[in-house]
N, C-alpha and C positions, 0 to 999 in steps of 0.2 A: 406431364405435361397434357395440351389440350390435344386433342384428339385432331383439328385440322392441323397443328403443328406434329403430329404422328404422320397424317397423309403426307405433307410436306416433305419430311425427311426419308418415307420409303418410295417416293418417286423419283427421289435425288440419288436412293441407295444402288449401290449396282445388284441385280442379282435379281431379284424379287422379281421384276416386272409388272404389268397389269392386272394379269389374273393373281399374281398372287399377293399384290396388294389391296384388291379385291375383297377377295377370302378377309385378310386383317380385319379393313375396312367394315367388315359384315359382324364378323366376331365381338368387333367391339362394342358395334351398337345394340347387338343380340345381348350381351352381356352386359354393358353399360358398362364398361369400363377403360381404359388406356395401355396397354402395355408399355413397358416402358424399357425391358430388356431383349435383347437378339435371340435370346432361348424361348422367350415365350413368342416373340414375330415367327419364328422358325416352327415352330409346331403350330400354330394356326395356319401359316401362310403353306406349308403342305409343300415346301419343295423339291424337287428332284435332287441328288445329293449334290452334282456338281457347281450347280445354282445357289444348293442352302451354304455348300461351302464358299462362295464369292462373296456372298450378301455377310457372312457371318464376318471372314478378312475386310468386309470396307467398311462395316457398320461403327467402328474405331478409328477409322483408319484415318490418319493427317488428310490425304484426298478427300473425304468424304464432310471432315469439321470445314474444309477450305470452302467447299461446296455451298453449305451452309450458309457459312458468314459472305459470301459473295449475294446468297440470294435472297439475305435480309432486307437487302437495297431495291428489291423487284417486287412492283406489282404483281399477288399472285390473285386468282382465281380459281376456288377448288367448288368440290360437287359440293357440299356443306354449307357453303356460302348465301348467304340469301338471296344474292344478285346473279345467283347461277341462273342464267337464261333455260326458261319450261321447254325451248324445240330444244334446248340442247341436251337436255335432262330425258327428254323423249327419245330420244338419238339410239342408231345403232353403236353399242360400246361408247359411250358416253366420255371424253378425258374425265381424270378424276382431277387431274391440277392442268392449269395453264399460266401459263408466264405472260401477262404485258405489257406494253408500252405504249401509252398514248392516253386517250379519252375511254375510260370503264364503260362509261354510261352509256355509250354507242351501243352495247349489247342487247339494248333495251329496246331500239327501232328495231321496227319491222327490216327485212335487209334479204335484196335482190342479189343473188348469188351469178355472178356471170363466169363462166369458164371457156377454156377452148384450144383451137390448137397454138404450139408455141414457135409454127412457122407461118402466123399470122398472113393472109392476102392482104391489096389492098380494097378487098371486096370486105372483108372484115372488120375494115376498120371504118368501111364509110357504116356498116350496119351500127355499129356502137354510134358512129357519133348520129345518127339516123333517131335511133332507140333512146338512146339517155339523153342526149339534151333535151326532149321534153320532161324530162323528169325532173329536170331542175328543180322546179317548184314543190316538187313531192315529199313527203316524210319519209324517206329511205334512206338504209345506208349500200353502197355495193362492196359487195365480198367477194372475194377472189383471194388466190393463192400466191401473188405477186411472181407469177412463173413471165418469162420471155414471152413474146406473145401479146394472145388477147387477153391473158388475165392482167399485165404489164398496161396495157392500151387503155381498158376498161378502168383501171385504178388511177392512172395519167389526168383521162376525163372526166371521172367524177371529182376530182381533184378542183380542175380545169371549171367545173361546173359547181364547184362548192357543196359540192352531194359528200356525206360522208364516207370514208374509204376504209374498212376494214379487209388487212392482208392476215391470213393464216399461214406461216411458213411452216417449212419443212429442217430449219435450222434453229439454231439458240437466237437468242434478239438482238446479241451483235454479232454475228454472222451475215454477210449478206451473199446470196443465192436465187439469181445467175449476176454474177458482179456488174452488167449491165444495165442493173435496178438499182443499186447500191443509193445511186442519191435518189430514188424516185420509195425505198425502202424507210430512208432517213422522212423523206417529208411526210410518207404518211405515218408513223410512231408520230411525229409533231401535228399533222393537222385532224388525221383519225385517229386511227388503233393498229396495232399491231398486235399480233395475235400467238405465237408458240404454245407446241408442246413440251418442247426438249431445254434441256436446262444450258445455263450459256455456256459456251464454246465448240455446241454441238456443233458439225458439220453436219455438211447434207451426205444423207444414203439415202441406196433406190427405196429400204423399203419405210423410209420415212413422209416420203410422198403419196400413198395409198392411204398412209393414217392420216396424213393432212388435209385428204380432201373428204374423209368422211365428217372432218370438223367443220367442211364447208357447208357439205351437206346436212349435217344435224344446226346449224347456227339458222340458216335463209328458210326463210317463207315460199319464196321460188328460187328454180332454176334453171339460168338460161343461158342455154348451147348455143355458139355465135361460128366455132368450126369446127370440125372434128374429126382425125381419122378414123375407119373402122380401126376397132380394138382397143384403143384411145385413152388416157388418162382420165380425160372429159367425160368418155362414157362411163367409166366407173363412177367417176360421181355423179353423174346423171343416174346411176342405178340406186346407189345408195341413198341417193335424195327420194325417190320413187319408192324404194323401202320404209323410206320416214313419211310417207303418205306426202309429200312436197309434190307442189305444181314445178311440172317440168317442160319445159319453152326448148324451141329449137328453129333457128334461123334457115329455111329452107336452100338450097345452092345449086345450080350445076349438077346434073347425073354423072357429069364424066372430069367432075373434079374431086380429087382425091382427099381434098380437106372437107369437103360437102358430104361424104359417105356418111359418117357418122352422123351428122345431123338428119341427115333425109331418111336413116332408120330408123332414128327415132319419131321420127313421124309418122312412118310409116307400122313404127308399134305402138301409135298414139298420142304422143309426145305434140302438144298443141304449137301449129306451125305459126311464127311470129313474123306479122305480113309490116306492123308498123306499132309505135310505141303504148296507143291504146292496149294491147292485144297483151302489153304486160299489165298497166293499170288496172285490168279486168280482175287482174288473178290475187289483188290486193282488196276489194270490195268483200267485206266492208269497214278492212281494220284502216284504210286512210283515207 
């Protein structure tokens, strides 16, 4: 078995998780070998009792074998692959395995991540149109999380403008969430690139979305926050981007608007205020 195949199998297995998989991967690289039995995997993964028992029970189960077969037809990117993005490699907790649907080559393009409130106001939509429309001639991809509100609006506008759309989702590639974006998700997978860390059939779960946000923050060169509440998921993504030494931009808003509190706080903390599209282009010099 090749190390890449083992990594994918570990990712699909129950019980081992990110930390355990990372330990096994490092040991295999260190010893220049590939373990083939669950006993060897458990020895290197150093899992707590319940997790070890879960992995041991799952490794030879019909469920696991079926999952392996299902994912053989899926485009998979691993941290071992030559085209794994350097930006993601250098980010916080880089994903070991990603499932893809669409144009894999888009991962090599400079990316502007756009995030914001799920209850996007007309102001947010006007800002998106004003800021993104002039970018149509630029070699940029628009990356977001395909959530309701700003995320979905950014992807819709990108597709209208002919800009590549990259969506990182918190479910399996075959699950649409939110349902309002079902058609949009299909269009992104056909015209752009759909990315998930989660196996086929994975339903939305609360903890999936902060993990999804770290991938957005890792992929992008620059992150733009259009509207955000205080303590919102968009601010979590912005903080992750800052930890990754990414450029963080924010659209200012009225001081009495609840959906502008997060953006205004980011600007007060040092994020660059965006007043026109040129403020975005400046952040990508000299790479575009």
